[in-house]
VOPAGU-2260 file (C-alpha; in pm, 1 decimal, decimal comma):
REM VOPAGU-2260
SITE   aa  ch    i         X         Y         Z
SITE  UNK   A    0    3797,0    -820,8   -7192,5
SITE  UNK   A    1    3649,8    -826,2   -6825,5
SITE  UNK   A    2    3491,5   -1165,0   -6868,8
SITE  UNK   A    3    3814,8   -1315,0   -7053,7
SITE  UNK   A    4    4016,4   -1193,8   -6771,3
SITE  UNK   A    5    3802,8   -1322,8   -6478,4
SITE  UNK   A    6    3776,5   -1684,0   -6671,6
SITE  UNK   A    7    4149,8   -1738,0   -6737,5
SITE  UNK   A    8    4247,3   -1629,8   -6388,4
SITE  UNK   A    9    3978,5   -1780,1   -6174,4
SITE  UNK   A   10    4153,6   -2125,5   -6113,0
SITE  UNK   A   11    4478,2   -1953,5   -6071,3
SITE  UNK   A   12    4420,3   -1716,3   -5761,5
SITE  UNK   A   13    4376,4   -1788,1   -5401,5
SITE  UNK   A   14    3982,1   -1819,9   -5305,7
SITE  UNK   A   15    3966,2   -1510,0   -5059,8
SITE  UNK   A   16    4174,9   -1306,9   -5314,8
SITE  UNK   A   17    3930,2   -1396,4   -5579,2
SITE  UNK   A   18    3628,8   -1319,1   -5388,7
SITE  UNK   A   19    3771,3    -948,3   -5371,5
SITE  UNK   A   20    3800,0    -937,2   -5754,4
SITE  UNK   A   21    3449,7   -1050,2   -5782,7
SITE  UNK   A   22    3309,2    -785,5   -5566,8
SITE  UNK   A   23    3526,2    -511,9   -5744,4
SITE  UNK   A   24    3422,6    -622,3   -6083,0
SITE  UNK   A   25    3049,4    -623,3   -5984,0
SITE  UNK   A   26    3103,6    -286,4   -5830,5
SITE  UNK   A   27    3245,5    -168,9   -6160,4
SITE  UNK   A   28    2951,9    -313,1   -6334,9
SITE  UNK   A   29    2689,9    -131,8   -6112,1
SITE  UNK   A   30    2880,3     165,3   -6140,6
SITE  UNK   A   31    2856,9     128,3   -6510,6
SITE  UNK   A   32    2480,2      65,2   -6474,7
SITE  UNK   A   33    2356,1     267,1   -6186,3
SITE  UNK   A   34    1979,0     202,6   -6245,7
SITE  UNK   A   35    1834,8    -116,7   -6364,7
SITE  UNK   A   36    1559,6    -359,5   -6336,6
SITE  UNK   A   37    1612,7    -742,1   -6230,6
SITE  UNK   A   38    1420,5   -1049,7   -6346,5
SITE  UNK   A   39    1376,7   -1198,2   -6010,2
SITE  UNK   A   40    1283,1   -1556,0   -5991,1
SITE  UNK   A   41    1320,1   -1625,3   -5618,6
SITE  UNK   A   42    1609,8   -1843,8   -5666,2
SITE  UNK   A   43    1982,0   -1812,6   -5537,9
SITE  UNK   A   44    2131,8   -1621,3   -5836,7
SITE  UNK   A   45    1892,4   -1357,6   -5906,5
SITE  UNK   A   46    1867,2   -1299,3   -5540,9
SITE  UNK   A   47    2246,7   -1252,4   -5528,6
SITE  UNK   A   48    2216,8   -1007,4   -5804,5
SITE  UNK   A   49    1971,4    -788,4   -5622,8
SITE  UNK   A   50    2185,7    -800,0   -5305,6
SITE  UNK   A   51    2488,9    -690,9   -5511,5
SITE  UNK   A   52    2302,7    -434,9   -5695,4
SITE  UNK   A   53    2168,9    -263,9   -5378,4
SITE  UNK   A   54    2524,1    -287,9   -5203,2
SITE  UNK   A   55    2692,9     -95,0   -5470,5
SITE  UNK   A   56    2420,2     162,0   -5490,7
SITE  UNK   A   57    2231,4      76,5   -5796,6
SITE  UNK   A   58    1856,9     215,5   -5810,9
SITE  UNK   A   59    1709,3    -131,4   -5863,6
SITE  UNK   A   60    1362,1    -286,3   -5875,9
SITE  UNK   A   61    1290,8    -641,6   -5889,4
SITE  UNK   A   62    1023,7    -787,1   -6120,4
SITE  UNK   A   63     882,7   -1135,6   -6096,0
SITE  UNK   A   64     715,0   -1253,1   -6365,4
SITE  UNK   A   65     437,9   -1524,7   -6268,1
SITE  UNK   A   66     300,2   -1783,0   -6492,4
SITE  UNK   A   67     136,7   -2117,9   -6503,7
SITE  UNK   A   68     495,2   -2263,4   -6496,6
SITE  UNK   A   69     605,5   -2124,2   -6157,4
SITE  UNK   A   70     499,3   -2281,7   -5839,3
SITE  UNK   A   71     340,7   -2059,8   -5557,1
SITE  UNK   A   72     648,1   -2113,2   -5333,2
SITE  UNK   A   73     862,5   -1930,3   -5573,3
SITE  UNK   A   74     648,8   -1627,0   -5556,5
SITE  UNK   A   75     652,2   -1632,9   -5190,6
SITE  UNK   A   76    1015,9   -1666,5   -5162,1
SITE  UNK   A   77    1057,0   -1389,1   -5371,7
SITE  UNK   A   78     834,3   -1143,5   -5170,8
SITE  UNK   A   79    1039,1   -1283,4   -4867,5
SITE  UNK   A   80    1381,5   -1191,5   -5025,9
SITE  UNK   A   81    1286,3    -854,3   -5172,6
SITE  UNK   A   82    1154,9    -746,4   -4817,8
SITE  UNK   A   83    1471,6    -865,0   -4652,1
SITE  UNK   A   84    1671,8    -647,3   -4879,3
SITE  UNK   A   85    1414,4    -367,5   -4876,6
SITE  UNK   A   86    1375,9    -367,8   -5241,6
SITE  UNK   A   87    1053,0    -286,9   -5434,8
SITE  UNK   A   88     929,9    -559,2   -5634,8
SITE  UNK   A   89     655,3    -556,2   -5913,5
SITE  UNK   A   90     477,9    -902,1   -6009,6
SITE  UNK   A   91     365,8    -941,9   -6377,5
SITE  UNK   A   92     106,1   -1207,9   -6452,7
SITE  UNK   A   93     181,3   -1370,2   -6815,1
SITE  UNK   A   94     -77,7   -1618,1   -6965,9
SITE  UNK   A   95     197,7   -1846,6   -7086,4
SITE  UNK   A   96     -29,7   -2112,6   -7185,9
SITE  UNK   A   97    -154,0   -1886,7   -7473,5
SITE  UNK   A   98     184,2   -1903,3   -7631,4
SITE  UNK   A   99     167,1   -2214,4   -7893,5
SITE  UNK   A  100     535,7   -2281,1   -7895,8
SITE  UNK   A  101     564,6   -2306,2   -7512,5
SITE  UNK   A  102     240,8   -2508,3   -7498,2
SITE  UNK   A  103     344,0   -2738,7   -7774,6
SITE  UNK   A  104     628,8   -2847,9   -7548,3
SITE  UNK   A  105     885,1   -2910,5   -7821,4
SITE  UNK   A  106    1274,4   -2909,2   -7785,7
SITE  UNK   A  107    1302,5   -2559,2   -7817,9
SITE  UNK   A  108    1005,9   -2487,0   -7559,6
SITE  UNK   A  109    1237,5   -2311,9   -7311,5
SITE  UNK   A  110    1355,0   -2062,0   -7599,1
SITE  UNK   A  111    1001,9   -1969,9   -7667,8
SITE  UNK   A  112     874,9   -1932,5   -7306,1
SITE  UNK   A  113    1179,0   -1730,8   -7196,3
SITE  UNK   A  114    1121,0   -1480,9   -7517,6
SITE  UNK   A  115     755,2   -1462,8   -7455,6
SITE  UNK   A  116     828,6   -1393,6   -7070,4
SITE  UNK   A  117    1108,8   -1126,7   -7142,1
SITE  UNK   A  118     917,2    -962,7   -7394,4
SITE  UNK   A  119     630,6    -897,3   -7170,1
SITE  UNK   A  120     872,6    -803,1   -6894,0
SITE  UNK   A  121    1080,4    -559,0   -7112,8
SITE  UNK   A  122     741,7    -379,1   -7211,4
SITE  UNK   A  123     666,3    -296,7   -6837,2
SITE  UNK   A  124    1016,1    -220,0   -6734,1
SITE  UNK   A  125    1036,0      37,6   -7027,6
SITE  UNK   A  126     702,6     164,2   -6925,1
SITE  UNK   A  127     845,3     222,2   -6547,2
SITE  UNK   A  128    1160,8     396,0   -6697,8
SITE  UNK   A  129    1405,5     145,7   -6700,4
SITE  UNK   A  130    1653,8      90,4   -7000,9
SITE  UNK   A  131    1863,5    -190,3   -6830,3
SITE  UNK   A  132    1721,3    -514,7   -6762,4
SITE  UNK   A  133    1931,9    -790,9   -6573,5
SITE  UNK   A  134    1908,0   -1152,8   -6485,8
SITE  UNK   A  135    2087,6   -1409,3   -6263,8
SITE  UNK   A  136    2250,8   -1628,3   -6507,9
SITE  UNK   A  137    2588,5   -1714,5   -6384,7
SITE  UNK   A  138    2933,9   -1816,3   -6512,5
SITE  UNK   A  139    2883,3   -2187,1   -6462,4
SITE  UNK   A  140    2582,3   -2195,2   -6669,5
SITE  UNK   A  141    2619,0   -2388,4   -6998,5
SITE  UNK   A  142    2493,2   -2209,8   -7305,8
SITE  UNK   A  143    2486,4   -2502,3   -7489,8
SITE  UNK   A  144    2218,9   -2690,8   -7231,4
SITE  UNK   A  145    2010,5   -2355,3   -7177,7
SITE  UNK   A  146    1829,7   -2270,0   -7504,7
SITE  UNK   A  147    1671,7   -1985,3   -7301,5
SITE  UNK   A  148    2006,8   -1813,7   -7276,5
SITE  UNK   A  149    1970,8   -1741,3   -7674,9
SITE  UNK   A  150    1635,9   -1565,6   -7602,7
SITE  UNK   A  151    1805,7   -1347,5   -7333,7
SITE  UNK   A  152    2080,5   -1253,4   -7583,1
SITE  UNK   A  153    1838,4   -1158,4   -7844,0
SITE  UNK   A  154    1624,9    -942,3   -7620,4
SITE  UNK   A  155    1945,0    -759,0   -7490,8
SITE  UNK   A  156    1915,2    -892,8   -7137,0
SITE  UNK   A  157    2244,3    -839,7   -6938,9
SITE  UNK   A  158    2374,4   -1116,1   -6692,3
SITE  UNK   A  159    2597,6    -929,6   -6460,7
SITE  UNK   A  160    2714,4   -1283,0   -6273,8
SITE  UNK   A  161    2807,0   -1435,8   -6621,2
SITE  UNK   A  162    2978,8   -1121,0   -6748,1
SITE  UNK   A  163    3174,0   -1071,6   -6424,9
SITE  UNK   A  164    3278,9   -1454,6   -6408,2
SITE  UNK   A  165    3095,5   -1532,3   -6094,9
SITE  UNK   A  166    3022,3   -1908,2   -6035,0
SITE  UNK   A  167    2747,3   -2090,5   -5888,0
SITE  UNK   A  168    2968,9   -2188,8   -5587,1
SITE  UNK   A  169    3072,6   -1821,1   -5538,0
SITE  UNK   A  170    2698,7   -1699,9   -5545,2
SITE  UNK   A  171    2639,4   -1953,7   -5288,9
SITE  UNK   A  172    2907,9   -1886,4   -5057,9
SITE  UNK   A  173    2877,4   -1495,6   -5071,3
SITE  UNK   A  174    2513,4   -1540,6   -5029,9
SITE  UNK   A  175    2575,2   -1721,8   -4720,5
SITE  UNK   A  176    2790,0   -1470,1   -4594,3
SITE  UNK   A  177    2549,7   -1184,6   -4688,7
SITE  UNK   A  178    2279,8   -1380,6   -4493,8
SITE  UNK   A  179    2051,8   -1445,8   -4781,3
SITE  UNK   A  180    1799,1   -1725,2   -4707,8
SITE  UNK   A  181    1850,2   -1818,2   -5053,6
SITE  UNK   A  182    2194,7   -1922,8   -5018,8
SITE  UNK   A  183    2144,5   -2309,2   -4982,0
SITE  UNK   A  184    1811,6   -2336,7   -5184,8
SITE  UNK   A  185    1829,6   -2608,1   -5420,6
SITE  UNK   A  186    1800,0   -2506,9   -5805,0
SITE  UNK   A  187    1449,9   -2555,8   -5920,6
SITE  UNK   A  188    1332,9   -2566,3   -6297,9
SITE  UNK   A  189     998,3   -2477,9   -6394,7
SITE  UNK   A  190     697,8   -2699,3   -6381,5
SITE  UNK   A  191     714,4   -2762,6   -6743,2
SITE  UNK   A  192    1017,2   -2937,3   -6745,1
SITE  UNK   A  193     826,7   -3208,2   -6563,1
SITE  UNK   A  194     624,7   -3292,3   -6887,3
SITE  UNK   A  195     794,7   -3503,8   -7122,8
SITE  UNK   A  196     934,9   -3316,9   -7451,8
SITE  UNK   A  197     662,9   -3356,8   -7707,8
SITE  UNK   A  198     372,5   -3383,1   -7459,2
SITE  UNK   A  199     153,5   -3086,1   -7478,0
SITE  UNK   A  200     127,2   -2886,1   -7149,2
SITE  UNK   A  201    -180,7   -2813,3   -6988,9
SITE  UNK   A  202    -306,4   -2625,3   -6675,3
SITE  UNK   A  203    -454,5   -2966,6   -6534,7
SITE  UNK   A  204    -113,1   -3130,4   -6561,7
SITE  UNK   A  205      78,7   -2835,8   -6404,8
SITE  UNK   A  206    -174,8   -2823,6   -6105,7
SITE  UNK   A  207    -113,0   -3184,7   -6051,7
SITE  UNK   A  208     242,4   -3192,5   -6061,2
SITE  UNK   A  209     254,7   -2869,8   -5819,8
SITE  UNK   A  210      27,5   -3028,9   -5580,2
SITE  UNK   A  211     244,8   -3358,6   -5581,9
SITE  UNK   A  212     567,4   -3162,8   -5534,2
SITE  UNK   A  213     389,1   -2952,3   -5254,9
SITE  UNK   A  214     299,1   -3270,2   -5088,2
SITE  UNK   A  215     646,9   -3422,4   -5071,5
SITE  UNK   A  216     773,9   -3105,0   -4959,6
SITE  UNK   A  217     520,0   -3131,9   -4661,9
SITE  UNK   A  218     659,0   -3470,6   -4595,9
SITE  UNK   A  219     991,8   -3340,0   -4549,2
SITE  UNK   A  220    1146,9   -3417,2   -4876,9
SITE  UNK   A  221    1377,8   -3163,4   -5057,7
SITE  UNK   A  222    1527,9   -3149,0   -5400,2
SITE  UNK   A  223    1337,7   -3394,4   -5574,3
SITE  UNK   A  224    1149,9   -3401,4   -5917,3
SITE  UNK   A  225     787,4   -3519,8   -6004,7
SITE  UNK   A  226     796,7   -3636,3   -6354,9
SITE  UNK   A  227     483,5   -3702,2   -6564,1
SITE  UNK   A  228     436,0   -4035,3   -6794,8
SITE  UNK   A  229      97,9   -4023,8   -6926,2
SITE  UNK   A  230     -92,3   -4017,7   -6594,0
SITE  UNK   A  231     171,8   -4158,0   -6392,3
SITE  UNK   A  232     379,7   -3974,1   -6146,3
SITE  UNK   A  233     748,9   -4083,4   -6142,0
SITE  UNK   A  234     959,3   -3952,1   -5850,8
SITE  UNK   A  235    1306,6   -3868,3   -5892,0
SITE  UNK   A  236    1497,4   -3867,9   -5549,1
SITE  UNK   A  237    1868,7   -3773,2   -5461,3
SITE  UNK   A  238    2079,0   -4083,3   -5311,5
SITE  UNK   A  239    2034,9   -3907,3   -4962,5
SITE  UNK   A  240    1651,9   -3938,3   -4977,0
SITE  UNK   A  241    1609,4   -4253,3   -5184,0
SITE  UNK   A  242    1601,8   -4512,3   -4914,4
SITE  UNK   A  243    1368,4   -4285,6   -4697,7
SITE  UNK   A  244    1120,5   -4228,2   -5000,5
SITE  UNK   A  245    1132,1   -4635,5   -5037,5
SITE  UNK   A  246    1058,6   -4669,9   -4658,5
SITE  UNK   A  247     775,1   -4399,0   -4673,1
SITE  UNK   A  248     613,8   -4527,7   -4987,1
SITE  UNK   A  249     263,3   -4589,4   -4847,8
SITE  UNK   A  250     265,0   -4236,4   -4720,4
SITE  UNK   A  251     362,3   -4099,2   -5057,7
SITE  UNK   A  252      81,4   -4312,7   -5230,7
SITE  UNK   A  253    -185,8   -4160,0   -4969,9
SITE  UNK   A  254     -70,5   -3809,6   -5049,6
SITE  UNK   A  255     -26,2   -3847,0   -5428,8
SITE  UNK   A  256    -245,5   -4103,3   -5520,1
SITE  UNK   A  257    -587,4   -3915,3   -5586,7
SITE  UNK   A  258    -401,5   -3743,5   -5868,0
SITE  UNK   A  259    -265,9   -4021,7   -6057,6
SITE  UNK   A  260    -328,6   -4381,8   -6196,3
SITE  UNK   A  261      21,8   -4450,5   -6046,1
SITE  UNK   A  262     299,9   -4340,6   -5842,0
SITE  UNK   A  263     655,8   -4503,1   -5899,7
SITE  UNK   A  264     954,4   -4443,9   -5747,7
SITE  UNK   A  265    1277,7   -4392,5   -5979,8
SITE  UNK   A  266    1546,3   -4612,6   -5822,3
SITE  UNK   A  267    1810,1   -4434,4   -6016,9
SITE  UNK   A  268    1933,9   -4142,8   -5787,3
SITE  UNK   A  269    1900,7   -3791,9   -5921,7
SITE  UNK   A  270    2209,8   -3591,2   -5936,1
SITE  UNK   A  271    2166,7   -3332,9   -5642,9
SITE  UNK   A  272    2082,6   -2968,2   -5751,8
SITE  UNK   A  273    2398,4   -2725,9   -5731,2
């Protein structure tokens, strides 16, 4: 009922009033669930969930699940945000490359990966005495495009932002007002998404991709992807950075060339992350 009310009225009410409704709804959520664990990725959505949980008096602990699919900077961002909010954070190591269906990289890889990660997470959360596990899925996320959401439902993981009708735009705006450094952080899909579906995932491939994306970040690029095609790196840039990437192609080759047979620039701009 709460979710349906939020969805049907979201477009009809003034923005400022709707902000108040969001917070009233989230406050009600955390009143109902006063003690919870949060699956924290270091991204904008789960960061906002942590902030809201603390604001509304929830006894909350963050859990970061670290695997070969997550780059190092995500863990550093998670630690920084947890410290900013003064919320305890536990890091859980998971050997995702030992999960056959994840490594096979079929069309349902995301489902199997998410199921394995959250199964392990639930074991630790319950051992720590928590009976409620939350994640950062928001009301803008399309369930038909995110097979991992099926795993969350099967494992009884609650998504307060989605349940309360909080959209991505609302998350970013309220995160900005709350002075969370994640407010404008681009969405970042895991490293496994850079490997073509049907191509087995290996540690070597993930290491090369992460190293390449780190090198591009150090050159000043943002919101890009390095896709793997055989041992060729295909760079996807937003329209705002495509010309710059072309102009600095020799620098890019020098930074990435040692790991790949070829480095190519996709001339079709990628859509900017929300």
